[in-house]
C-alpha positions in Angstrom: 0.0 0.0 0.0 1.0 3.6 -0.7 0.7 6.4 1.9 -1.7 9.1 0.8 -1.1 11.8 3.2 -1.7 15.4 2.0 -1.8 18.8 3.5 -5.0 20.8 3.3 -3.4 23.0 0.7 -2.5 20.0 -1.5 -5.9 18.5 -1.1 -7.7 21.6 -2.2 -5.3 22.1 -5.1 -6.2 18.7 -6.4 -9.8 19.7 -6.8 -10.1 21.2 -10.3 -12.2 24.2 -11.1 -15.5 23.3 -12.9 -15.6 19.9 -11.3 -18.5 18.3 -9.5 -17.9 17.9 -5.7 -20.0 15.8 -3.3 -19.6 17.0 0.3 -20.2 14.6 3.2 -21.8 15.1 6.5 -25.2 16.6 7.1 -26.3 20.0 8.1 -24.6 20.8 11.4 -22.7 17.5 11.6 -19.3 16.2 10.3 -19.0 18.4 7.2 -15.4 18.7 6.0 -15.2 22.4 6.8 -11.4 22.7 7.1 -11.1 21.6 3.5 -14.0 23.7 2.4 -12.3 26.8 3.9 -9.1 26.0 2.0 -11.1 25.7 -1.2 -12.4 29.2 -0.5 -8.9 30.5 0.1 -7.8 29.0 -3.2 -10.7 30.6 -5.0 -12.0 27.4 -6.7 -14.4 28.4 -9.5 -17.4 26.9 -11.4 -18.0 24.0 -9.0 -21.1 21.8 -9.0 -22.0 20.8 -5.5 -23.8 17.6 -4.6 -25.4 16.7 -1.3 -28.6 15.8 0.4 -29.2 18.0 3.4 -26.4 20.6 3.4 -25.6 23.8 5.4 -22.5 25.9 6.0 -20.3 23.9 3.6 -22.5 24.7 0.6 -23.5 28.3 1.7 -19.9 29.4 2.3 -18.7 28.1 -1.1 -21.7 29.6 -2.8 -21.3 33.0 -1.1 -17.6 33.0 -2.0 -18.4 32.7 -5.8 -17.0 29.2 -6.1 -20.2 27.6 -7.4 -22.1 27.5 -10.6 -24.7 24.8 -9.7 -26.0 22.9 -6.7 -27.8 19.6 -6.5 -29.5 19.0 -3.1 -32.7 18.3 -1.3 -32.2 21.0 1.3 -29.6 23.8 1.9 -30.1 25.6 5.2 -29.5 25.9 8.9 -32.5 24.0 10.2 -34.0 25.9 13.2 -31.8 29.0 12.3 -33.3 29.4 8.9 -32.5 29.1 5.2 -29.0 29.4 3.8 -28.8 33.1 3.0 -26.1 33.1 0.3 -27.7 30.2 -1.5 -31.1 31.8 -1.5 -29.7 35.2 -2.7 -27.7 33.6 -5.5 -30.6 31.5 -6.7 -33.1 34.4 -6.6 -30.7 36.5 -8.7 -30.1 33.7 -11.1 -26.4 33.7 -10.3 -26.2 29.9 -9.7 -28.3 27.1 -11.0 -30.2 25.0 -8.4 -31.3 21.5 -9.4 -33.8 20.6 -6.7 -34.0 17.0 -5.6 -35.7 15.1 -2.9 -33.6 13.1 -0.4 -34.6 9.9 -2.2 -33.5 11.0 -5.6 -30.0 12.1 -4.3 -29.6 8.8 -2.5 -30.8 6.8 -5.5 -28.6 8.6 -7.9 -25.5 8.1 -5.8 -26.4 4.4 -5.2 -26.8 3.9 -9.0 -23.3 5.3 -9.6 -21.9 3.2 -6.7 -23.3 0.1 -8.3 -21.9 1.0 -11.7 -25.4 1.4 -13.2 -26.7 4.3 -15.4 -29.9 4.6 -13.3 -32.0 3.0 -10.6 -35.8 3.0 -10.3 -37.6 4.2 -7.3 -41.2 4.9 -6.2 -42.4 8.3 -5.4 -42.2 11.7 -7.1 -45.1 11.0 -9.5 -47.3 14.1 -9.6 -44.9 16.2 -7.6 -43.2 19.4 -8.7 -39.8 17.6 -8.5 -40.6 15.8 -11.8 -41.3 19.1 -13.5 -38.1 20.7 -12.3 -36.0 18.0 -14.0 -38.2 17.9 -17.1 -37.0 14.4 -18.1 -33.3 15.1 -17.7 -32.5 13.2 -14.6 -35.9 11.7 -13.6 -38.0 9.8 -16.0 -41.2 7.8 -15.7 -40.8 4.2 -16.8 -42.9 1.0 -16.8 -41.7 -2.0 -14.7 -40.9 -4.8 -17.2 -42.4 -7.2 -14.7 -45.5 -5.7 -13.3 -46.2 -2.7 -15.6 -46.1 -0.4 -12.5 -45.1 3.2 -13.1 -41.8 4.0 -11.5 -39.3 6.8 -11.7 -35.8 6.2 -13.1 -33.1 8.3 -11.4 -30.0 9.0 -13.5 -26.7 8.0 -11.7 -25.0 10.8 -9.9 -21.2 10.5 -10.3 -19.2 13.2 -8.6 -15.7 14.1 -9.9 -14.6 14.3 -6.3 -16.1 13.4 -2.9 -14.8 15.1 0.3 -15.7 13.8 3.7 -14.6 14.3 7.3 -14.1 11.3 9.6 -12.9 10.5 13.1 -9.9 8.4 12.1 -7.9 7.2 9.2 -4.6 5.5 8.7 -2.0 7.0 6.2 -3.3 4.7 3.5 -6.9 5.8 3.7 -8.6 3.1 5.8 -11.2 5.2 7.4 -13.4 4.9 10.5 -16.7 6.9 10.7 -18.2 6.7 14.2 -21.9 7.3 14.6 -24.2 8.2 11.7 -22.8 7.6 8.2 -25.3 9.8 6.4 -24.6 9.4 2.7 -20.8 9.4 3.0 -20.3 5.8 2.0 -22.4 6.2 -1.1 -20.7 9.4 -2.1 -17.3 7.7 -1.8 -18.3 4.7 -3.8 -19.9 6.9 -6.5 -17.0 9.3 -7.0 -14.0 9.3 -9.3 -11.8 10.7 -6.6 -12.1 10.7 -2.8 -10.4 12.9 -0.2 -10.8 12.2 3.5 -10.0 14.6 6.3 -9.7 13.1 9.7 -9.4 14.1 13.3 -6.6 11.6 13.9 -4.2 9.6 11.7 -3.7 6.3 13.4 -1.4 3.3 12.8 -2.6 0.7 10.4 -2.1 -1.9 13.2 -4.8 -0.1 15.2 -7.2 -0.3 12.2 -6.5 -4.0 11.8 -7.4 -4.7 15.5 -11.1 -3.8 14.6 -11.6 -4.3 10.9 -15.3 -4.2 11.3 -15.1 -0.5 12.2 -13.5 0.4 8.8 -16.2 2.3 7.0 -14.1 3.3 3.9 -11.3 0.9 2.8 -8.0 2.3 1.5 -8.5 1.4 -2.1 -11.4 3.9 -2.4 -9.4 6.8 -1.1 -7.0 9.0 -3.1 -5.9 11.5 -0.4 -5.9 11.7 3.4 -5.5 14.9 5.5 -4.9 15.2 9.2 -7.3 17.9 10.3 -8.0 18.1 14.0 -11.3 20.0 14.5 -11.7 19.7 10.7 -15.5 19.7 10.9 -15.7 22.8 13.1 -18.0 24.7 13.6 -20.0 21.5 12.7 -19.9 18.7 15.2 -17.8 15.5 15.1 -19.3 12.8 17.1 -17.2 11.7 20.1 -14.9 14.7 19.6 -16.9 18.0 19.8 -20.4 19.4 19.5 -21.7 21.9 16.9 -20.9 25.6 17.8 -24.4 27.1 17.4 -23.1 30.6 18.4 -20.7 30.4 15.5 -23.5 29.6 13.1 -25.6 32.5 14.5 -22.6 34.8 13.9 -22.2 33.6 10.4 -25.9 34.1 9.6 -25.9 37.5 11.2 -22.9 38.7 9.1 -24.4 37.2 5.9 -27.7 38.9 6.4 -25.9 42.2 6.9 -24.0 41.7 3.6 -20.8 41.2 5.5 -19.6 37.8 4.4 -16.2 39.2 3.7 -15.9 40.0 7.3 -16.5 36.4 8.2 -14.0 35.2 5.6 -11.4 37.6 6.9 -11.9 36.3 10.5 -12.3 32.6 10.0 -10.9 31.7 6.5 -8.1 33.9 5.6 
């Protein structure tokens, strides 16, 4: 096996402009924020972001003019309100938003992970979601066995998936403790995978409990040691979400002072 350790700077540099990037975690929890901040510092451009229920990771990249398109079921801050930069950019037509439901994001990622061009699912028939896609990524099909109307979801294959985990070894064998969210599907669906981790541990430690390895080394292209790499999001067993930080971010964004936040926390 080959060691895959990178710095944050190297990892962000390996993400090309105009690529599609799936971002792990969910909402306030285990988003790879250290790598996202480095992407902002390096002024990535023209990205297509992919996720299910996303928050600060998406909104910061969108507000920093790194994004041309987003695919998601929800982008916001739960009880604190909608994502302000995302909402403003969509309303002004400055980015494209391809609205999904949770099920279509999950199904599209699963199709790619399985090496299939699409997978069928129930649901969506008669909903506005079908109209948004207008036959591009969701299409009604007949079951060849029962004749039932189903919805075919086109495979979603990110150019890059970035996730944050509790532990990895230098080769990319990665432990995710607690909820997986869609991280495993994002990893299996992507062409390239970068993991940031709270700790880099010895491979011997990984081998002692192989059942805890959520992502095996051969699926990972780069590993970054990033203590508190999800902050201000939570990382289960390590730290909680900093809700005061989220409130500060939202207050600055609503005042049109995102640059102030970036000066303080990114640059």
